[in-house]
C-alpha positions as CSV (number, residue, x, y, z in Angstrom):
1,M,199.0,21.1,111.9
2,T,199.1,17.8,113.9
3,E,197.9,14.4,113.0
4,L,195.3,14.8,115.8
5,Y,194.0,18.0,114.2
6,Y,193.6,16.3,110.8
7,A,192.0,13.3,112.4
8,Q,189.5,15.4,114.4
9,L,188.8,17.6,111.3
10,C,188.2,14.5,109.3
11,A,185.7,13.0,111.8
12,A,183.8,16.2,112.2
13,T,183.6,16.9,108.5
14,R,182.5,13.3,107.7
15,E,179.8,13.6,110.3
16,F,178.6,17.0,109.0
17,V,178.3,16.0,105.3
18,G,177.1,12.5,106.0
19,L,180.1,10.7,104.5
20,S,179.5,7.3,106.0
21,S,181.6,4.2,105.5
22,E,178.8,2.9,103.2
23,R,179.0,6.0,101.0
24,E,182.8,5.8,100.9
25,A,182.5,2.2,99.7
26,L,180.0,3.3,97.1
27,L,182.4,5.9,95.8
28,H,185.1,3.2,95.5
29,A,182.6,1.0,93.6
30,L,181.8,3.9,91.3
31,A,185.5,4.7,90.6
32,P,186.1,2.3,87.6
33,L,182.7,3.2,86.1
34,V,183.2,7.0,86.2
35,A,186.9,7.0,85.4
36,P,186.4,7.1,81.6
37,A,184.1,10.2,81.9
38,L,186.3,12.3,84.2
39,D,188.1,14.0,81.4
40,S,184.8,15.5,80.2
41,V,184.2,16.9,83.7
42,T,187.6,18.6,83.7
43,D,186.9,19.9,80.1
44,H,183.6,21.3,81.3
45,F,185.2,22.9,84.3
46,Y,187.9,24.7,82.4
47,H,185.7,25.6,79.4
48,H,183.5,27.5,81.8
49,L,186.4,29.1,83.8
50,Q,188.0,30.4,80.6
51,K,184.8,32.5,80.0
52,I,185.2,34.2,83.4
53,A,187.4,37.3,83.2
54,R,188.3,37.2,86.9
55,A,189.7,33.7,86.4
56,A,192.0,34.5,83.5
57,P,195.0,35.6,85.6
58,F,194.9,32.3,87.5
59,L,194.8,30.2,84.4
60,E,197.3,32.1,82.2
61,G,200.2,29.9,81.2
62,R,199.1,27.2,83.7
63,L,196.2,25.5,82.0
64,P,197.8,22.1,81.1
65,Q,199.1,21.6,84.7
66,L,195.8,22.8,86.2
67,R,193.8,20.4,84.1
68,R,196.0,17.5,85.1
69,T,195.7,18.4,88.8
70,H,191.9,18.8,88.5
71,R,191.6,15.4,86.8
72,A,193.7,13.7,89.4
73,A,191.7,15.2,92.2
74,L,188.5,14.0,90.6
75,A,189.8,10.5,90.3
76,E,191.0,10.6,93.9
77,M,187.6,11.7,95.1
78,F,186.4,8.2,94.1
79,T,189.4,6.2,95.3
80,A,190.5,8.0,98.4
81,T,190.3,6.7,101.9
82,Y,188.6,9.6,103.7
83,D,191.0,9.7,106.6
84,K,193.5,12.2,108.2
85,D,196.0,11.6,105.3
86,Y,193.4,12.6,102.7
87,V,192.5,15.6,104.8
88,E,196.1,16.7,104.9
89,R,196.3,16.5,101.1
90,L,193.1,18.5,100.7
91,Y,194.5,21.0,103.3
92,R,197.4,21.7,101.0
93,V,194.9,22.6,98.2
94,G,193.3,25.3,100.3
95,D,196.8,26.6,101.2
96,A,197.8,26.6,97.5
97,H,194.7,28.7,96.6
98,V,195.8,31.3,99.2
99,R,199.4,31.4,97.9
100,A,198.0,32.0,94.4
101,R,195.8,34.8,95.9
102,M,192.7,33.2,94.5
103,P,189.4,34.3,96.0
104,I,187.7,31.8,98.3
105,E,184.5,31.8,96.3
106,F,186.4,30.3,93.4
107,M,186.5,27.0,95.4
108,T,182.8,27.0,95.9
109,G,182.1,28.0,92.3
110,G,184.5,25.4,91.1
111,M,182.9,22.6,93.1
112,T,179.5,23.7,91.7
113,L,180.9,23.5,88.2
114,T,182.3,20.1,88.9
115,G,179.0,18.8,90.3
116,E,177.1,20.2,87.3
117,A,179.2,18.0,85.0
118,L,179.6,15.0,87.3
119,I,176.1,14.4,88.6
120,P,174.6,13.7,85.1
121,I,177.4,11.2,84.5
122,I,176.6,9.4,87.8
123,V,172.9,9.4,87.0
124,G,173.5,8.0,83.5
125,L,175.9,5.3,84.6
126,H,173.7,3.8,87.3
127,A,170.2,3.7,86.2
128,D,170.1,-0.1,86.8
129,K,173.3,-1.0,88.7
130,V,173.2,1.3,91.7
131,P,170.3,3.4,93.0
132,Q,170.8,6.8,91.5
133,H,169.9,8.6,94.7
134,A,172.5,6.7,96.7
135,A,175.2,7.3,94.1
136,C,174.4,11.0,93.9
137,S,174.3,11.3,97.7
138,A,177.7,9.7,98.0
139,V,179.2,12.0,95.4
140,N,177.6,15.0,97.0
141,A,179.0,14.0,100.4
142,A,182.5,13.6,98.9
143,M,182.3,17.0,97.2
144,G,181.0,18.6,100.4
145,F,183.8,17.0,102.4
146,S,186.4,18.2,100.0
147,L,185.0,21.7,99.9
148,M,184.8,22.0,103.7
149,I,188.4,20.9,104.2
150,M,189.7,23.2,101.5
151,Q,187.8,26.1,102.9
152,E,189.0,25.4,106.4
153,S,192.6,25.3,105.2
154,Y,192.0,28.4,103.0
155,Q,190.7,30.4,106.0
156,L,193.6,29.4,108.3
157,S,196.2,29.9,105.6
158,R,194.8,33.3,104.8
159,L,195.0,34.4,108.4
160,V,198.6,33.2,108.6
161,D,199.4,35.0,105.3
162,E,197.8,38.2,106.5
163,Q,199.6,38.0,109.8
164,E,203.0,37.5,108.1
165,R,202.3,40.6,105.9
166,F,201.3,42.6,109.0
167,L,204.4,41.6,110.9
168,K,206.6,42.5,107.9
169,V,204.9,45.9,107.4
170,T,204.9,46.9,111.1
171,G,208.3,45.4,111.9
172,I,206.8,43.6,114.9
173,S,208.6,40.4,115.7
174,R,206.6,37.2,115.9
175,E,207.6,36.8,119.6
176,L,206.2,40.3,120.4
177,F,203.1,39.6,118.5
178,Q,202.5,36.3,120.4
179,N,203.1,38.1,123.7
180,L,200.6,40.8,122.8
181,A,198.1,38.1,121.7
182,A,198.6,36.2,125.0
183,T,198.1,39.4,127.0
184,H,194.9,40.2,125.0
185,R,193.5,36.7,125.7
186,T,194.3,37.1,129.4
187,L,192.7,40.5,129.6
188,G,189.7,39.2,127.7
189,K,189.0,36.6,130.3
190,D,188.7,39.2,133.1
191,P,186.5,42.1,131.9
192,G,187.7,44.1,135.0
193,A,191.4,43.8,134.1
194,A,193.0,46.6,132.2
């Protein structure tokens, strides 16, 4: 991926989820206030995941590292500059989920679990300091941004992974595959060509 790709993806995703500069600034203002409670969000997340039989193979022997990674990602959600560099970091998360052969719905479910624990903390912290709706909207936009980027990455990484397996199984070289794809695209432009 190129810097331009990450920058364009960032702008499009920010627009889609409503992650304005004002909401980003609000997230930064919330960071020191929510930091002491983020361990409880991670605890909630993994407590729930450990009850899900399908999640067990992804957690086995990796729980301490996964907890640290989750906690760091939560903190970064409040401190990040939502730019192409952050998109690139999130992109690697989606790719890591593909390499681990984790189903894509785990990301959506995981974000839901995170929100379930995080939103009450936000509401409880800001009854008088920051309008609750504005704080929750900023967190929701940040979570939506993260999820959209990770899913975009997941989908692309999954396609590349499947393509690699296809090439390996069939013995087709990458060059031949690209030539076939180019021919198909050319034929697809002219319905009469065959």
